[in-house]
N, C-alpha and C positions, 0 to 999 in steps of 0.2 A: 335300541341303544345297547352297547356292549359295556358291561360294568365289571369292575375288578375289585375285590376286596383283598388286598395285599395284607397278610396277617403275619405275625411273628413265626407261627408254627405252620399255617396253611394258606393257600391262595384259593379264592373262590371266584371262578368267572360265570357270570350268567348273561344271556342275551334276551331281551324283553321288549315287549311293545305295548303301547297304550291301547285300552278299549275304551267304549263309550262309558262304561260305569267301573273301570278299574284298569288291571293290567294283566298280561299274559306272559308267563316265562316261557321262552321257545326251546332253550337248552341251557343246561347248567352242568359245570365240571369243578370238582374239588381237588386239589392236589396238595401233598405234603411238600414243604419248604425243604430244600438242601439243608444239611446240618451246617450251622454257622452262618447262614446266609442273612439272618436278621436276628437282632437281640433288642429286647424292650422296645419293640416297635420301630427301630431304626434300621434301615437297610445298611449292611456291612460289607456284602459282596454283590455288586451289580450284576456281574455275570450270572452267578447262581440263580438270583431272582429272576433275571431275564429268561434264563433256561425253563423254569418253571412257568413263566407268563407264556412263552412259546409254546410249551406243551399243551397248556390249556387250550389256548387260541387254536393250535392245529386240531385239537379233537373237537372244538366247537365249529371249526369250519367244515370238518368231515360230516356232522351231523346237519348243518345248515347251509353249506356252500359258502357264499360270500358274506362276511360279517364286517361291521364298521371298523376302520382303522382308528378312529378317534374314540377313546376310552373314557368312561366315566370312573372316576377314582375318588378315594377318601383318604385323608392322612389321619394317623392316630393322634391323640392329643399331648404328644410328647413334647415338653418344654413349651407348652402352649402359653400365649399371651393373650389377655383380653383387655379391650378399651371400649369404653362407652363414646358414641359419637352423636352429635346432635346437629340438626339443620332444621331451617324453615324457609318457606317459598311464598311470594305473594301470588294468588291466583285471582281469575275473574270470578265474581259472584253470579255472573249470568250463566257459566258453563259448569256442568257437573264435573267433578273430578274424575279422570280415567286412570286406568292402571299405569299407562306410560308415565303420568305426572307422579304418581305415587313411587314407582320405581326410580325416577329421576331424583325425587326427595331422599329415598333410602340411600342412593349412590352418594349423594352429597353428604350425607351423615357418615357414611364409610369413609370418604375422603377425609372429613374432620377428624375422625378418630385415627387415622393414619397419621395425619398432621401432628396430632398430639403425641403419638407414639415416637414420631421422628424427633420431634423437639426434645423429647425426654431423653432419647439416645444421644443427640447432639450435646444436650447439657452435661450428660455424664462423661462424655469424651471430651469436652472443652479443655479440661485441665491438662490432658496429655498432647494437646495441639496437634493431634493426628489428623489424617485425611478421613473424613466420616463418610462410610459406605453404608448403605441400608442392609442389614442382614436379616430382617423378617419380612415374609410374605403373607400378604391377606390371603386367607382361605375361606372365609365364609362369615355371614352375620345373621342375626336374629332380630326382628323388631321388637322392642321393650313396648313402647308406647306411641301412638299416634296423636296428634292435636288438631283440632279444627277451631280456629279463632280462639286459641290459648286454652280450650276445654279438651281433656282427654276423651279419645274415642276409640272404639275397637277397630273399626274400618273407616277408611277415607273414600273409598271408591263409590261414586254416585252422589255424594254430598255436595253441598255449595258452600262457599264462604269466601272470606278475603285472604286468610292466612292459614297455612297448613304447616305442621311441624312433626318431627319423628326423633325419637331416642332408638338407637340401635345398639346391640351387643356385638362388637366385631372381633373376630378372632385372628390371630396371626402365629405363624410358626417360623421357625428359623429356616433360612434359605436352604440349608444343607439337607433338610427332611425333604423338601420339595424338589430339589435339584436331583437328589438321589433317586426319588420315585420317577422323575421325568426320564432321567438317564436310563432306568431299568425299562422303561416303556420303549424308549427309542431304540435300545439294543434288541428288543423284541419286534422291531418294525411297526411300532404302534406310536399314536400321538396322544397326549392328554387332552381330551375333549372337554370335560368339566371337572372341577375340583371343589370338594367341600371337606369338613372336618367329620370324621366318624360319628361323634355324638350329636352333630347338628343333623346329619342325615337320619340317624337311628331315631332321634326324638321326634322329628317331623313325621316319621312313619308310625312309631309305636304310641306316641302321646299326641293325639290330635288336639287342636285348639280347644275343643269342648272339654277336655279333661285338665287343661292347665290352670284353671282357677284354683286347683288344689296344690298343696306344697308337695310335690312328687319329685323323687330322684330317679333317674334313668341310670343305670349302672351297667356298661357294657364289659365284661371281664373277658380279656382275650388271653392269649398265652403270655405275651410279654408286658402289656399295660392294660389298665382299667380306666376307661374313659367315663366320665361323670357330666351329667347335664341335671339342672335343677329348673322347676317351674313354680310359678306362684302368681296369683292375681291374673291369671289370664295370659302370662307370657313366659317366655325362658329367661331366667334371671342369672344364670352363671353355667360356665363350663369349667371342667377341671379334669385331672389326670393323676394317676399315681403309677410309678414304675414297679407295681407289684401285681401279679396276675397267677394264672394257673401254672405256670412252669415252676414257680416257687414249690408248689405241692409236689410236682414230679421230681423236682431235685432233692427234696427231702427223702422221698422213697429211694431215689438212686443212691444217695449217700449212705442210708441206713442197710440197704440190701446189697450194695456193690453192683448196681445195674448200670448199663448205658442208657441214654436218654430214651430210646425206642422202647426198651423193655420197661423203664420206669413209666412211660405213657400207657403202655399195654396193661400194667399193673393197676394203675389208677382207673383205667376204663373197665377193666374186669370187677373192680370193686363197685363202681357206679351201676353196672348192669347186674350186680348180684350173682356174678358167674363164679365158677371154680377158680381160685387164684393158683396161678401156675406160671412162672418166668424162669429165664435162665440168667445168671449172673455173669460177670466179666471173667470169672474162671471157669465157665462152661458147666456149672453147677446148676440142677434144676432145683428151685425152691418153691415150697407150696406153703406161704404164710397163712396164719389163721386171720380172718377178717377183723377180729377184736385187736389184734397186734398191729394191723396195718392202719386201723383207725387211730390208735395212739401215736404211730409214727406221723401220721398226717396233721393231727390236731395243731401242733405248735405252728406250722406253716399256715393252716387255715386261719388261725387266730391272728397271724401277722397280716394276712390279706385283708380280713375283716376289719381289724383295727385301722389299717391305712385308708381304706375306703371310707369308714365312718368319720375318721377325723378330717378327710377332706370334705365330706358332705357337711360336716359342722362348720368348717371353715368358710366355705362357700355361701352356706344358707344361713348362718348364725344360730341355727337350731336344727333339730331333727326333723325331717320331712314326715308327713302324715303317712306316706307309703313309699315303697321302693319296688320299682320293676327292674329285674335283673334279666339281661341278655347275654349272648356270647357263649362260646363254648366253656370258658372257664367258669360260668355261672353254675355248672353242672357239678362243680367240686363238691364232694361229699361234706356235709355239715356246714356248707358256707352260707346258705340263706339264714338259718337259724342263728347261727353265730354273729351274723352281720345285724340281726333284728335285736339280738341281745345287746350289742354294743350301741346300738342307735336308740335303745331302751323303747322298742316297738313290739306289740304282739307278734308272734310267729307269722301268723296269716297275713300281716300287711308287708311282708317282704317275700315277693313271688317272683319264680323263674318263669319267663314267658317264652312260648315257642312261635311257630310261624302263625298262629291264630290271632297274635297280637296286631298283625296287619291284616286290614280287611280288604276284600276284592281284589286278592292276587290269585291267579290260577296257574297251574302248571308245574311239571317237575316235583311234586309232592315227595316223590320216592328219594329224591336226592336232597332237597332242601325242607326240612321239617322242624328241626330242633331250635334252640335259642341261637345257634351259631348261624342261622341263616337269616336272622334279621337285618344285620349290617349290609350284606351284599344286595339284598332286595332294596333296602332303604337307598343306597348308593345308586341303583338303577332308576329307582323312582325319581331321585334327585336330578340324575342326569337327562331323564325325559322332561321334567319341569323346568330345568334352569335355562335361563337365557344365556347370552354370550357373556360370562363373567369375565373370561380372559380374552384379551386381544392380541392375537400372534402378530409379531413384527421381527425385523431383522436389524440388528445393530453390528455392524463392522462384520457382517457374514454370519453373524451368531444368532440363532432363533431363540428369542426370549417372549415372555407373555407378560402383560401388564393388565392390571384392573381395568376393565372395560366401563369406566364410569361415563357420564354423559359427556365430559370433555377431558378425555386422556390427553397429556400434554407430552411434548419431547423430553421434558425434564424427568417425567415419571418413567418413561422409557429407558433414559440413561440410568437412572437410579436402579431400575429393576435389571439392568445388564450388568450391575456392578461398577458403573463409572459414576465416581462422586463429582459434585458440582465443582469442587476445588480443582480437580484435574483438568477442568475445562478452561480455567484461567491460567494464562502463562505466569510461571513462577517470577516474581520481581527480582532484579539483581541484588547482589549483596550491597548493604548500606555501609557507610563510613560514620564513626562517631568521633568527632573532633571537639577539642576544647579551644574556643576562639574568645581571646580577651576574657577568659575566666568563666565563660558560659559554655555549657555542653550543647552541641548542635549535632544533629543527625542529618547526613547527606544520603538521601535514598538513591538506590539504583533505579534504572529505568524500568518500566512496566513491561511486562511480557506480553507477547501477542496471543490473544485468546484463541482457543480452538475453533474451527470452523465446522459447524455441523450442517449437514445436508440431508434432506428427506427426499427421496425419489429423484435426487440430482439437484435439487434446488436448495440454496442456503435458507435456512430457518434459524429462528432464535428459540430459546428455551421454552418459551410459553405458547409455541405454535401448537395448535390441536391437531391431533393424530386422527385421521378418517380412514377406515378400513386398514388393510395390511399396508405396512409402510417398510421402505427400506432406508435405514439411517446409515449414514457414515460419518466419522468424526476424524478430521485432519487434526493431528495432536497440535497442542499449544506449545508455543516457543518461549523460552526463558528470556528474561530481560538481561541487560548488560549490568555488570558490576559498577558500582560508582567509582570513577577515576578522574575526578575535576583537577584543574589547575588551581593555583591559589587565587589568581584574578577571577576566577569563576565563582568563588563562594565567599571571599572575604572583602567586605567593604574597603576600598582603597582610597582614601580621601587625598586628593592631589591639590597642590598650591602652585598657581602660576604666578611667576615674578619676572621682572625685567632685570638682567644683570648687565649693567652697561648697555649695550645695543642688541644684546641677545634676550629672546623670550625663553624662559625655561619653565618646565613644568617639574615640580620637585615632588616624587613620591613619598608615601610614609614609609616608615622604618619597620620592617617585617622581620620577625624572629620565628624560627620553626624549630621547636625542641631546643630553644636556647642559641641556635646558631642563625646567622644571617641567610635570609631567603630572597629570592626574586618573584616576581608576580606569575612568571611562567613556570615556576618549579610545581611538581605534582605533590600530592599528599598521601599519606597512608593512614590506616586506621589507628585511632588513639593518639595522633599528633596533637601537640600543643602549640596553637598559633597565637601570636602577639602582634598585634598592629597598633603602632603609635604615629600619629600624624607629625609631620615635621613643620610646625607653625612658629618656631622660635628662631631668632637669628642664628643663635649656636647651631641648631640642627641644620640650618641651610648652609652655614659655613663648612660644617662636617662633611655634608653631601657634595658641596663644591670641592672639597679637597679630595674626597674619594674619586671624584670624576677628573682631578688633576686640572680643574680650571684656575685654582690659586694654590701657591706653595702653603706647606703647613707652616704654623708658628713654631720657630725653633731658635735656640741660642748655641753658638759654637764660640770657643775660647781659642785665643792666639797667644802663645807664650814666647817671649824673647828675651835675651840678655843684653842689656845696654851698660858699657863700661862696668861689667861684672856684676850689674845689678839685675836680678830678674824683674821683667814687666809683663803683666797679662792684660790683654785688651778682651773686652767680650764683644762678639759680633751678635746682633739682635736682628732677627728677621721677623717682623710683625706687621701687622696690617691693621688700618683703620676704616670702619666701615660706615657707610651712611645710609639711611633709608628715607627716601623722599627729599634728599638733599641735606638732611640733618645727621649729625653724628648720631649712631645707634649703638646700644649696649647688647652683650650676648643674650640676655633675658628677653630682650623686646619681642613682641608679638609682630609677626609679619602677615600682612593681609594679601588677598588676590590683587594683582595689578601693581603691588609696590615695586619702585626702582631702587635697586641696591648697587652701591658702587664700592670699591675697595681701593685704598692707597697705602703706601708704606707709612708706618707710624713713626713719630719722631723719635729719634735715637735709635733708629735701625740701620744707620749708614755704615759704610765699612769703617773700621778703625784706622 
């Protein structure tokens, strides 16, 4: 396996193989990062990091010839999120529980933890009504407790029972952390073969299960970040990270003595090795400070580092651990171990800096990998050898992505891993109209959009389809629905009345007002319109409609004025009608019903004068 420890200040690459009783490191290379390539465990310049990775890879290939292109890597605990997931399975009491069943149980618990995290993210973004896309990626897990028929047990393998269960501590990191690491490998013509979290790999290698009954803290002090893992009662109980590490001490020296970063590192290393102190500042002046003075300059930064780590240990564990194991190059910082012991209120000898001897049964390259900074790259390599296929490589719209290789990964998980939200797969509905109809508020929805079509290897699939092996997914974009644009007759109840007027059968529509103006059933509507519909079921309403149609003249009076023998005379001409309903005289307020026969005749006194 080819393993890379991509740190803020250095990158270590090792090629190792398993032996019958341990591991052998075949080759190892360590190179300094380009200035500004990484800060606080986060890759800032992908090209710079890829350049250093390529340099290490080329040197390893010169030593060994062909080396794997798939690389085991680990991410620092920067902006780490943890979630406990639980799962249970029914098993046959006649068959012993095998490792495959235990792994399936653990993966189910991991999936449950990710569902909890997803739900929390969706709940927090619900108020914004935005499209949710998962921003956290699973990077590793540690079993906390196994259960056999509801009773805690250390190991399930080989036992028999009816129900098994597991609680696991699952870790997630922001997508940007993983994507930048993957992009750096790709730029160096490499692929991510396995991924874990640095404290997960380190604690597996440095604190074996036999030691985990103690309340221990593993502190991996790098250049940009310090990763923390805690054990208790036989299991790993928490992971954490602080963005304070060895670079803070170097920066303190640089600020005080006006040094560039490389000279600051050199001064710190000279102090660590008890060498003669001599560096050159940015003005070109050679300075030779006294050790006591350098110690005084470093101490505030050392206290800041120890304070941050001790506070995180207390926050994660609730109390001080019984002992602390320190690894990583930053753990060699002068006065660090004793200062951390002071802040955790532990005896000095219970905070120890461990070197390669902390990992048993690993041989080879002792001249290159020997100090506390070699623990993490070796642990990453061991994890790469031991890990199963955690990530499943697939292609989504031509883009390579990796999803958690649970026992039943689905298309939905693949799309989320590629950054496609579930809402994007549903066609956006058309805009709705809000109307007031007869005093009641009504919403007329637009048409539903056409959902996206997802194909796996050319065949249409749904979101719950299980992915088997490598898959090529393509998504035909969803189509939005049409905006609501109905006619009045489509949305408003129009009670009509059928009557016989003389020998004609007429259908009398209701009276329709749109925003106070007369409207017809075939008129369109707009958002916020106020619609009023009144049935024409009284005689006066029907007469009004008949007059609008020109079927009968309107009621009116006209005057005729003449002079007779010098005397003015005025006659009034009346045009009025008398109506009958079912052959009986009818009044304007009478109710008319379906099928009624209505007639009209000139009323008395309406003749010509």
